C-alpha atoms as a printed R data frame, in Angstrom:
    type eleno elety resid chain resno       x       y       z
1   ATOM     1    CA   MET     A     1  -8.972 -17.759   6.236
2   ATOM     2    CA   THR     A     2  -7.222 -15.100   4.357
3   ATOM     3    CA   VAL     A     3  -5.688 -12.556   6.002
4   ATOM     4    CA   PRO     A     4  -6.795  -8.382   5.143
5   ATOM     5    CA   VAL     A     5  -5.313  -6.620   2.410
6   ATOM     6    CA   ILE     A     6  -4.802  -2.970   3.083
7   ATOM     7    CA   ALA     A     7  -4.128  -1.136  -0.369
8   ATOM     8    CA   PHE     A     8  -2.359   2.500  -0.230
9   ATOM     9    CA   PHE     A     9  -3.358   4.020  -3.621
10  ATOM    10    CA   ASN     A    10  -4.000   7.683  -5.100
11  ATOM    11    CA   ASN     A    11  -3.267   7.759  -9.408
12  ATOM    12    CA   LYS     A    12  -1.895  10.919  -8.257
13  ATOM    13    CA   GLY     A    13   2.190  10.447  -7.595
14  ATOM    14    CA   GLY     A    14   4.382  12.549  -5.818
15  ATOM    15    CA   VAL     A    15   2.050  12.421  -2.386
16  ATOM    16    CA   GLY     A    16   4.538  10.639  -0.208
17  ATOM    17    CA   LYS     A    17   2.477   7.092  -0.833
18  ATOM    18    CA   THR     A    18   5.422   5.152  -0.672
19  ATOM    19    CA   SER     A    19   7.251   6.412   2.253
20  ATOM    20    CA   LEU     A    20   3.795   6.262   4.365
21  ATOM    21    CA   VAL     A    21   3.591   2.690   3.487
22  ATOM    22    CA   TYR     A    22   6.983   2.217   4.671
23  ATOM    23    CA   HIS     A    23   6.461   4.034   7.875
24  ATOM    24    CA   VAL     A    24   3.391   2.400   8.656
25  ATOM    25    CA   ALA     A    25   4.612  -0.969   7.912
26  ATOM    26    CA   TRP     A    26   7.612  -0.480  10.534
27  ATOM    27    CA   MET     A    27   5.118   1.059  12.942
28  ATOM    28    CA   LEU     A    28   2.571  -1.570  13.089
29  ATOM    29    CA   SER     A    29   5.761  -4.340  13.833
30  ATOM    30    CA   GLU     A    30   6.425  -2.261  16.498
31  ATOM    31    CA   GLN     A    31   3.151  -2.453  17.905
32  ATOM    32    CA   GLY     A    32   3.726  -6.474  17.870
33  ATOM    33    CA   TYR     A    33   1.549  -7.061  14.238
34  ATOM    34    CA   ARG     A    34   3.409  -9.190  11.935
35  ATOM    35    CA   ILE     A    35   2.939  -7.322   8.602
36  ATOM    36    CA   LEU     A    36   4.198  -8.337   5.052
37  ATOM    37    CA   ALA     A    37   4.743  -5.283   3.105
38  ATOM    38    CA   ALA     A    38   3.937  -6.081  -0.667
39  ATOM    39    CA   ASP     A    39   5.617  -3.855  -3.631
40  ATOM    40    CA   LEU     A    40   3.169  -3.879  -6.464
41  ATOM    41    CA   ASP     A    41   4.488  -0.744  -8.020
42  ATOM    42    CA   PRO     A    42   7.250  -1.703 -11.110
43  ATOM    43    CA   GLN     A    43   9.161   1.235 -10.212
44  ATOM    44    CA   GLY     A    44  10.352  -0.400  -6.904
45  ATOM    45    CA   ASN     A    45  10.598   2.370  -4.744
46  ATOM    46    CA   LEU     A    46   9.460   0.667  -1.484
47  ATOM    47    CA   THR     A    47  12.039  -2.132  -2.362
48  ATOM    48    CA   ALA     A    48  14.553   0.186  -2.434
49  ATOM    49    CA   ALA     A    49  13.448   1.852   0.753
50  ATOM    50    CA   PHE     A    50  13.893  -1.516   2.953
51  ATOM    51    CA   LEU     A    51  16.858  -3.222   0.778
52  ATOM    52    CA   ASP     A    52  20.451  -1.852   0.290
53  ATOM    53    CA   GLU     A    53  21.657  -1.681  -3.318
54  ATOM    54    CA   ASN     A    54  23.605  -5.173  -3.140
55  ATOM    55    CA   ARG     A    55  20.738  -7.035  -1.773
56  ATOM    56    CA   LEU     A    56  18.754  -5.221  -4.639
57  ATOM    57    CA   GLU     A    57  21.400  -6.466  -7.109
58  ATOM    58    CA   GLY     A    58  21.127 -10.057  -6.079
59  ATOM    59    CA   LEU     A    59  17.069  -9.895  -6.198
60  ATOM    60    CA   TRP     A    60  16.823  -8.473  -9.668
61  ATOM    61    CA   SER     A    61  20.065  -9.967 -11.671
62  ATOM    62    CA   GLY     A    62  19.492 -13.641 -10.267
63  ATOM    63    CA   ASP     A    63  17.413 -16.690 -11.741
64  ATOM    64    CA   GLN     A    64  13.870 -15.883 -13.031
65  ATOM    65    CA   LYS     A    65  12.721 -19.277 -11.697
66  ATOM    66    CA   GLU     A    66  13.131 -18.101  -8.495
67  ATOM    67    CA   ALA     A    67  10.329 -16.533  -6.587
68  ATOM    68    CA   LYS     A    68  12.691 -13.755  -4.693
69  ATOM    69    CA   THR     A    69  10.229 -11.124  -6.348
70  ATOM    70    CA   ILE     A    70   6.402 -10.864  -6.911
71  ATOM    71    CA   TYR     A    71   7.273 -11.055 -10.924
72  ATOM    72    CA   ARG     A    72   9.395 -14.571  -9.957
73  ATOM    73    CA   ALA     A    73   6.242 -15.379  -8.245
74  ATOM    74    CA   ILE     A    74   4.137 -15.014 -11.322
75  ATOM    75    CA   HIS     A    75   6.075 -16.114 -14.096
76  ATOM    76    CA   PRO     A    76   5.251 -19.607 -13.892
77  ATOM    77    CA   LEU     A    77   1.420 -18.643 -14.576
78  ATOM    78    CA   LYS     A    78   3.126 -16.099 -17.007
79  ATOM    79    CA   ASP     A    79   5.398 -18.567 -18.972
80  ATOM    80    CA   GLY     A    80   2.467 -21.174 -19.048
81  ATOM    81    CA   THR     A    81   4.526 -23.792 -17.202
82  ATOM    82    CA   GLY     A    82   2.523 -23.540 -13.836
83  ATOM    83    CA   ASP     A    83   0.770 -21.596 -11.353
84  ATOM    84    CA   VAL     A    84   1.559 -18.698  -9.005
85  ATOM    85    CA   ALA     A    85   4.444 -19.906  -6.780
86  ATOM    86    CA   THR     A    86   5.071 -18.993  -3.025
87  ATOM    87    CA   PRO     A    87   7.518 -16.121  -2.860
88  ATOM    88    CA   LYS     A    88  10.808 -15.861  -0.889
89  ATOM    89    CA   LEU     A    89  10.219 -13.441   1.637
90  ATOM    90    CA   GLU     A    90  12.898 -10.994   2.953
91  ATOM    91    CA   ASN     A    91  13.060 -10.597   6.631
92  ATOM    92    CA   ILE     A    92  13.381  -7.101   7.782
93  ATOM    93    CA   ASP     A    93  15.104  -6.656  10.796
94  ATOM    94    CA   GLY     A    94  17.346  -3.852  12.538
95  ATOM    95    CA   ASP     A    95  18.972  -3.804  15.962
96  ATOM    96    CA   PHE     A    96  16.854  -0.496  16.520
97  ATOM    97    CA   THR     A    97  13.637  -2.388  16.319
98  ATOM    98    CA   LEU     A    98  11.773  -4.027  19.279
99  ATOM    99    CA   PHE     A    99  10.212  -6.927  17.222
100 ATOM   100    CA   PRO     A   100  12.545  -8.697  14.881
101 ATOM   101    CA   GLY     A   101  10.919 -10.788  13.068
102 ATOM   102    CA   ASN     A   102   7.820  -9.167  12.839
103 ATOM   103    CA   LEU     A   103   7.921  -7.242   9.428
104 ATOM   104    CA   ALA     A   104   8.620  -8.826   5.923
105 ATOM   105    CA   LEU     A   105   8.640  -7.560   2.353
106 ATOM   106    CA   LEU     A   106   7.833  -9.155  -0.589
107 ATOM   107    CA   PRO     A   107  10.159  -7.405  -3.093
108 ATOM   108    CA   GLY     A   108   8.684  -5.542  -5.982
109 ATOM   109    CA   ASP     A   109  10.495  -6.074  -9.156
110 ATOM   110    CA   MET     A   110  10.546  -3.461 -12.712
111 ATOM   111    CA   ALA     A   111  10.059  -6.897 -15.054
112 ATOM   112    CA   LEU     A   112   6.648  -6.881 -13.343
113 ATOM   113    CA   SER     A   113   5.679  -4.205 -16.614
114 ATOM   114    CA   GLN     A   114   5.888  -7.522 -18.478
115 ATOM   115    CA   PHE     A   115   2.755  -8.602 -17.210
116 ATOM   116    CA   GLU     A   116   0.535  -5.965 -17.899
117 ATOM   117    CA   ASP     A   117  -0.760  -6.770 -21.348
118 ATOM   118    CA   ASP     A   118  -1.402 -10.412 -19.850
119 ATOM   119    CA   LEU     A   119  -4.023  -8.583 -17.364
120 ATOM   120    CA   SER     A   120  -5.362  -6.511 -19.875
121 ATOM   121    CA   ASP     A   121  -6.160  -9.420 -21.868
122 ATOM   122    CA   ALA     A   122  -7.373 -11.353 -19.238
123 ATOM   123    CA   TRP     A   123 -10.399  -8.854 -17.816
124 ATOM   124    CA   PRO     A   124 -12.635  -9.298 -20.576
125 ATOM   125    CA   LYS     A   125 -12.023 -13.112 -21.208
126 ATOM   126    CA   CYS     A   126 -13.313 -13.771 -17.649
127 ATOM   127    CA   LEU     A   127 -16.807 -12.585 -19.053
128 ATOM   128    CA   ASP     A   128 -16.284 -15.533 -21.693
129 ATOM   129    CA   GLU     A   129 -15.741 -18.146 -18.162
130 ATOM   130    CA   ASP     A   130 -12.023 -18.494 -19.296
131 ATOM   131    CA   SER     A   131 -10.130 -20.396 -16.804
132 ATOM   132    CA   ARG     A   132  -6.637 -19.264 -17.213
133 ATOM   133    CA   ALA     A   133  -8.149 -15.769 -17.004
134 ATOM   134    CA   PHE     A   134  -9.418 -16.098 -13.501
135 ATOM   135    CA   ARG     A   135  -6.334 -17.364 -12.696
136 ATOM   136    CA   VAL     A   136  -4.339 -14.208 -13.980
137 ATOM   137    CA   MET     A   137  -6.822 -11.958 -12.889
138 ATOM   138    CA   SER     A   138  -5.851 -13.322  -9.150
139 ATOM   139    CA   ALA     A   139  -2.328 -13.750  -9.359
140 ATOM   140    CA   PHE     A   140  -1.519 -11.053  -7.080
141 ATOM   141    CA   TRP     A   141  -4.139 -11.780  -4.523
142 ATOM   142    CA   ARG     A   142  -2.983 -15.553  -4.598
143 ATOM   143    CA   VAL     A   143   0.468 -14.538  -4.282
144 ATOM   144    CA   LEU     A   144   0.029 -12.376  -1.167
145 ATOM   145    CA   GLN     A   145  -1.831 -14.662   0.754
146 ATOM   146    CA   ASN     A   146   0.497 -17.270   0.189
147 ATOM   147    CA   GLY     A   147   3.227 -14.937   1.229
148 ATOM   148    CA   ALA     A   148   0.929 -13.693   4.451
149 ATOM   149    CA   ASP     A   149   0.631 -17.653   5.110
150 ATOM   150    CA   GLU     A   150   4.536 -18.135   5.109
151 ATOM   151    CA   HIS     A   151   4.874 -15.391   7.534
152 ATOM   152    CA   GLN     A   152   2.226 -15.764   9.365
153 ATOM   153    CA   ALA     A   153   1.029 -12.080   9.073
154 ATOM   154    CA   ASP     A   154  -1.850 -10.381  10.675
155 ATOM   155    CA   ALA     A   155  -1.806  -7.720   7.798
156 ATOM   156    CA   ILE     A   156  -0.666  -7.170   3.993
157 ATOM   157    CA   LEU     A   157   0.207  -3.483   3.622
158 ATOM   158    CA   VAL     A   158   0.279  -2.872  -0.706
159 ATOM   159    CA   ASP     A   159   1.952  -0.562  -2.347
160 ATOM   160    CA   LEU     A   160   0.896   0.595  -5.988
161 ATOM   161    CA   GLY     A   161   2.005   2.599  -8.731
162 ATOM   162    CA   PRO     A   162   0.102   5.962  -9.264
163 ATOM   163    CA   ASN     A   163  -1.698   5.047 -12.528
164 ATOM   164    CA   LEU     A   164  -4.912   3.269 -13.374
165 ATOM   165    CA   GLY     A   165  -3.695   0.822 -15.367
166 ATOM   166    CA   ALA     A   166  -4.127  -3.204 -15.441
167 ATOM   167    CA   ILE     A   167  -1.366  -4.004 -13.158
168 ATOM   168    CA   ASN     A   168  -3.451  -1.654 -10.353
169 ATOM   169    CA   ARG     A   169  -6.766  -2.903 -11.331
170 ATOM   170    CA   ALA     A   170  -5.787  -6.313 -10.841
171 ATOM   171    CA   ALA     A   171  -3.743  -5.327  -7.358
172 ATOM   172    CA   LEU     A   172  -6.691  -3.437  -5.933
173 ATOM   173    CA   ILE     A   173  -9.815  -6.351  -6.706
174 ATOM   174    CA   GLY     A   174  -7.021  -8.075  -4.170
175 ATOM   175    CA   SER     A   175  -7.605  -5.683  -1.705
176 ATOM   176    CA   ASP     A   176  -9.952  -5.567   1.194
177 ATOM   177    CA   TYR     A   177  -9.505  -2.012   1.836
178 ATOM   178    CA   VAL     A   178  -8.318   1.121   0.073
179 ATOM   179    CA   ALA     A   179  -6.321   3.880   2.019
180 ATOM   180    CA   ILE     A   180  -5.951   6.915   0.023
181 ATOM   181    CA   PRO     A   181  -2.668   9.689   0.469
182 ATOM   182    CA   LEU     A   182  -3.334  12.758  -0.762
183 ATOM   183    CA   GLY     A   183  -1.095  15.855  -1.150
184 ATOM   184    CA   PRO     A   184  -3.021  19.436  -0.102
185 ATOM   185    CA   ASP     A   185  -2.967  20.593  -4.088
186 ATOM   186    CA   ILE     A   186  -5.276  20.735  -6.817
187 ATOM   187    CA   PHE     A   187  -3.622  18.051  -8.545
188 ATOM   188    CA   SER     A   188  -4.603  14.967  -5.314
189 ATOM   189    CA   LEU     A   189  -8.257  16.631  -5.694
190 ATOM   190    CA   GLN     A   190  -8.547  15.730  -9.150
191 ATOM   191    CA   GLY     A   191  -6.885  12.423  -9.068
192 ATOM   192    CA   LEU     A   192  -9.414  11.634  -6.131
193 ATOM   193    CA   ARG     A   193 -12.195  12.674  -8.462
194 ATOM   194    CA   ASN     A   194 -10.827  10.499 -11.161
195 ATOM   195    CA   LEU     A   195 -10.417   7.563  -8.863
196 ATOM   196    CA   GLY     A   196 -13.387   7.337  -7.082
197 ATOM   197    CA   PRO     A   197 -15.580   6.032  -9.767
198 ATOM   198    CA   THR     A   198 -12.904   3.655 -11.169
199 ATOM   199    CA   LEU     A   199 -13.042   1.936  -7.848
200 ATOM   200    CA   LYS     A   200 -16.577   1.792  -8.184
201 ATOM   201    CA   ASN     A   201 -16.412   0.446 -11.830
202 ATOM   202    CA   TRP     A   202 -13.595  -2.176 -11.028
203 ATOM   203    CA   ARG     A   203 -15.334  -3.558  -8.100
204 ATOM   204    CA   LYS     A   204 -18.909  -4.011 -10.059
205 ATOM   205    CA   GLY     A   205 -16.768  -5.197 -12.994
206 ATOM   206    CA   TRP     A   206 -14.867  -8.106 -10.539
207 ATOM   207    CA   GLN     A   207 -18.346  -8.989  -8.861
208 ATOM   208    CA   ASP     A   208 -19.528  -9.587 -12.565
209 ATOM   209    CA   ARG     A   209 -16.926 -11.693 -13.589
210 ATOM   210    CA   LEU     A   210 -16.847 -13.449 -10.417
211 ATOM   211    CA   LYS     A   211 -20.566 -14.979 -11.387
212 ATOM   212    CA   LYS     A   212 -18.949 -16.492 -14.506
213 ATOM   213    CA   ASN     A   213 -15.898 -18.265 -12.937
214 ATOM   214    CA   PRO     A   214 -15.697 -21.530 -14.080
215 ATOM   215    CA   ASN     A   215 -13.092 -22.894 -11.346
216 ATOM   216    CA   THR     A   216 -14.798 -24.027  -8.429
217 ATOM   217    CA   ASP     A   217 -11.693 -25.314  -6.859
218 ATOM   218    CA   LEU     A   218 -10.312 -21.956  -7.300
219 ATOM   219    CA   GLU     A   219 -10.327 -19.587  -4.483
220 ATOM   220    CA   LEU     A   220 -10.798 -15.720  -5.417
221 ATOM   221    CA   PRO     A   221 -10.533 -12.197  -4.108
222 ATOM   222    CA   LEU     A   222 -13.732 -10.640  -3.026
223 ATOM   223    CA   GLY     A   223 -12.650  -7.562  -4.528
224 ATOM   224    CA   SER     A   224 -14.113  -5.370  -1.616
225 ATOM   225    CA   MET     A   225 -11.864  -2.752  -2.032
226 ATOM   226    CA   LYS     A   226 -13.522  -0.516   0.690
227 ATOM   227    CA   PRO     A   227 -12.352   2.974   1.136
228 ATOM   228    CA   LEU     A   228 -10.560   3.198   4.469
229 ATOM   229    CA   GLY     A   229 -10.336   7.088   4.740
230 ATOM   230    CA   TYR     A   230  -7.474   9.346   3.516
231 ATOM   231    CA   ILE     A   231  -4.323  11.097   4.515
232 ATOM   232    CA   VAL     A   232  -2.910  14.600   3.736
233 ATOM   233    CA   MET     A   233   0.441  13.914   3.493
234 ATOM   234    CA   GLN     A   234   3.782  16.454   3.425
235 ATOM   235    CA   HIS     A   235   2.237  19.799   4.123
236 ATOM   236    CA   SER     A   236   4.006  22.314   5.526
237 ATOM   237    CA   VAL     A   237   3.081  23.931   8.876
238 ATOM   238    CA   ARG     A   238   3.425  27.248  10.635
239 ATOM   239    CA   HIS     A   239   2.383  27.540  14.299
240 ATOM   240    CA   ASP     A   240   0.904  23.860  14.008
241 ATOM   241    CA   ARG     A   241  -1.257  24.693  11.008
242 ATOM   242    CA   PRO     A   242  -0.913  24.095   7.364
243 ATOM   243    CA   VAL     A   243   0.667  27.437   5.600
244 ATOM   244    CA   LYS     A   244  -2.235  29.703   3.812
245 ATOM   245    CA   SER     A   245  -1.748  28.456   0.051
246 ATOM   246    CA   TYR     A   246  -2.366  24.772   0.901
247 ATOM   247    CA   ASP     A   247  -5.352  25.636   3.054
248 ATOM   248    CA   LYS     A   248  -7.644  26.194  -0.036
249 ATOM   249    CA   TRP     A   249  -7.032  22.864  -1.341
250 ATOM   250    CA   ILE     A   250  -7.406  21.126   2.118
251 ATOM   251    CA   ALA     A   251 -10.635  22.609   2.903
252 ATOM   252    CA   ARG     A   252 -11.938  21.103  -0.550
253 ATOM   253    CA   ILE     A   253 -10.633  17.584   0.165
254 ATOM   254    CA   PRO     A   254 -13.649  16.473   2.717
255 ATOM   255    CA   ASP     A   255 -16.431  17.323   0.022
256 ATOM   256    CA   THR     A   256 -14.358  15.857  -2.944
257 ATOM   257    CA   TYR     A   257 -13.941  12.511  -0.953
258 ATOM   258    CA   ARG     A   258 -17.868  11.923   0.056
259 ATOM   259    CA   LYS     A   259 -18.896  13.115  -3.629
260 ATOM   260    CA   SER     A   260 -16.085  10.879  -5.856
261 ATOM   261    CA   VAL     A   261 -15.146   8.360  -3.078
262 ATOM   262    CA   LEU     A   262 -18.547   7.530  -1.195
263 ATOM   263    CA   ASN     A   263 -20.725   8.563  -3.458
264 ATOM   264    CA   GLU     A   264 -22.511  10.840  -0.129
265 ATOM   265    CA   SER     A   265 -24.540  13.791   0.350
266 ATOM   266    CA   THR     A   266 -21.697  16.981   0.902
267 ATOM   267    CA   GLU     A   267 -24.524  19.107   2.839
268 ATOM   268    CA   GLY     A   268 -22.842  19.708   6.322
269 ATOM   269    CA   VAL     A   269 -19.422  18.699   5.539
270 ATOM   270    CA   PRO     A   270 -16.866  19.123   8.383
271 ATOM   271    CA   LEU     A   271 -13.591  20.553   8.007
272 ATOM   272    CA   VAL     A   272 -10.356  18.130   7.390
273 ATOM   273    CA   ALA     A   273  -9.327  18.099  11.229
274 ATOM   274    CA   ASP     A   274 -13.069  17.236  12.115
275 ATOM   275    CA   ASP     A   275 -13.448  14.254   9.095
276 ATOM   276    CA   PRO     A   276 -14.093  11.107  10.829
277 ATOM   277    CA   HIS     A   277 -12.885  10.135   6.792
278 ATOM   278    CA   CYS     A   278  -9.457  11.328   7.413
279 ATOM   279    CA   PHE     A   279  -6.976   9.637   9.587
280 ATOM   280    CA   ALA     A   280  -4.023  12.230   9.599
281 ATOM   281    CA   LEU     A   281  -2.611  15.458   8.113
282 ATOM   282    CA   VAL     A   282   1.131  13.876   8.164
283 ATOM   283    CA   LYS     A   283   4.145  16.731   8.733
284 ATOM   284    CA   HIS     A   284   6.707  16.972   6.009
285 ATOM   285    CA   TYR     A   285   9.568  15.873   8.798
286 ATOM   286    CA   ARG     A   286  12.326  17.957   6.277
287 ATOM   287    CA   SER     A   287  15.577  16.900   7.613
288 ATOM   288    CA   LEU     A   288  14.611  14.036   9.633
289 ATOM   289    CA   MET     A   289  13.122  12.234   6.653
290 ATOM   290    CA   ALA     A   290  16.976  12.518   4.476
291 ATOM   291    CA   MET     A   291  18.496  11.613   8.265
292 ATOM   292    CA   ALA     A   292  16.192   8.350   8.001
293 ATOM   293    CA   GLN     A   293  17.065   7.646   4.550
294 ATOM   294    CA   GLU     A   294  20.616   7.440   5.056
295 ATOM   295    CA   ALA     A   295  20.199   5.851   8.145
296 ATOM   296    CA   HIS     A   296  18.138   3.538   6.594
297 ATOM   297    CA   LYS     A   297  15.348   3.180   9.501
298 ATOM   298    CA   PRO     A   298  12.292   4.901   9.813
299 ATOM   299    CA   LEU     A   299  12.419   8.190  11.085
300 ATOM   300    CA   PHE     A   300  10.496   7.683  14.151
301 ATOM   301    CA   LEU     A   301  13.370   5.367  15.237
302 ATOM   302    CA   LEU     A   302  16.218   7.404  14.824
303 ATOM   303    CA   LYS     A   303  18.641   7.875  17.695
304 ATOM   304    CA   SER     A   304  21.422   9.837  18.410
305 ATOM   305    CA   ALA     A   305  24.123   7.884  16.976
306 ATOM   306    CA   ASP     A   306  22.481   8.657  13.424
307 ATOM   307    CA   GLY     A   307  22.650  11.986  14.257
308 ATOM   308    CA   ALA     A   308  19.263  12.820  15.668
309 ATOM   309    CA   LEU     A   309  20.418  15.663  18.494
310 ATOM   310    CA   GLY     A   310  18.954  18.762  20.156
311 ATOM   311    CA   ALA     A   311  15.536  19.924  18.607
312 ATOM   312    CA   HIS     A   312  15.564  16.454  16.162
313 ATOM   313    CA   THR     A   313  15.339  14.444  19.322
314 ATOM   314    CA   TYR     A   314  11.910  15.687  19.938
315 ATOM   315    CA   ALA     A   315  11.287  15.758  16.244
316 ATOM   316    CA   VAL     A   316  11.435  11.725  16.225
317 ATOM   317    CA   LYS     A   317   9.331  11.436  19.409
318 ATOM   318    CA   SER     A   318   6.571  13.626  17.913
319 ATOM   319    CA   ALA     A   319   6.973  11.487  14.602
320 ATOM   320    CA   TYR     A   320   6.524   8.112  16.756
321 ATOM   321    CA   ASP     A   321   3.337   9.319  18.400
322 ATOM   322    CA   ASP     A   322   1.869  10.452  14.985
323 ATOM   323    CA   PHE     A   323   2.525   7.727  13.300
324 ATOM   324    CA   LYS     A   324   1.498   5.453  15.874
325 ATOM   325    CA   LYS     A   325  -1.603   6.964  16.324
326 ATOM   326    CA   LEU     A   326  -2.000   6.528  12.563
327 ATOM   327    CA   SER     A   327  -1.116   3.224  11.961
328 ATOM   328    CA   LEU     A   328  -3.242   2.020  15.030
329 ATOM   329    CA   GLU     A   329  -6.269   3.385  13.517
330 ATOM   330    CA   ILE     A   330  -5.796   2.100  10.358
331 ATOM   331    CA   VAL     A   331  -5.480  -1.443  11.856
332 ATOM   332    CA   LYS     A   332  -8.523  -0.465  13.814
333 ATOM   333    CA   ARG     A   333 -10.597   0.599  10.642
334 ATOM   334    CA   ALA     A   334  -9.652  -2.323   8.813
335 ATOM   335    CA   ASN     A   335 -10.587  -4.479  11.798
336 ATOM   336    CA   VAL     A   336  -6.928  -6.392  11.965
337 ATOM   337    CA   LYS     A   337  -6.393  -8.556  14.586
338 ATOM   338    CA   LYS     A   338  -3.143 -10.043  15.869
339 ATOM   339    CA   ASN     A   339  -2.906 -13.783  15.920
340 ATOM   340    CA   ASN     A   340  -0.655 -14.044  18.609
341 ATOM   341    CA   PRO     A   341  -1.607 -10.809  21.162
């Protein structure tokens, strides 16, 4: 039985996607779920959010044969010396968490970009029933499942870079669900218009290829890529409402999501606040975010010792409630169950 993979993806950058994955991973671990967070963005921003510079240097400067990052885990396959390896996960603990051991990280690696050409070549070769091509295209999914088995994870949360390249195609065909973070601007809307048809094409393309798999003993992802919904990120708030400059873009999201991602009718489309496809409108927590980055912890777990005093105390409580609601809705929609409730 495989572990559900939830990818967080938008080909528009700068929408707070990595911060969202980081905070959802922490919140779910606080709610008793065993979570594997995986960084499949060659920029490695999620890894940098979890680990300090000393640990990063140890990960990225070591022997490439040791499977300490996603790239090291696929290196034997890329190098032609073997298949994917079981990754060595980073256990994410802290004296501020209720459930130490629930959260693990599969670290990213800037060297992952070296795998892009292999993935580009393998995609068409799958149609020729090329055995190695299927191993290459399924490499990410198999490493994720190996890591999830090692961690006994209930779910895998994947952070991806903001592009429609071969790395993200391979990562997404290994995803069961896709959550889409959006900013309240024209760029996110255009990204959504590009994303919907691309997911549809990749899904169909993988289904066509699965029929030609010559490896009867090789387990492959189904490439479901089911849209879970969208999250509107980092909007400014005044009197509990987004400022007017963003209103017009937010108002267009439900229509664009249905048309581009779901291929549904846009008649009678509700506002974002009433849209069942919208998880939440996540506030920009301003100074709390900087405080959290300095403390190297999620903003909703900040304490007075971290500088969360006065009005910040109420903001931390609000952030906790917001992320708890959002995170539990994600696992509910993805039908994630606790292995040891």
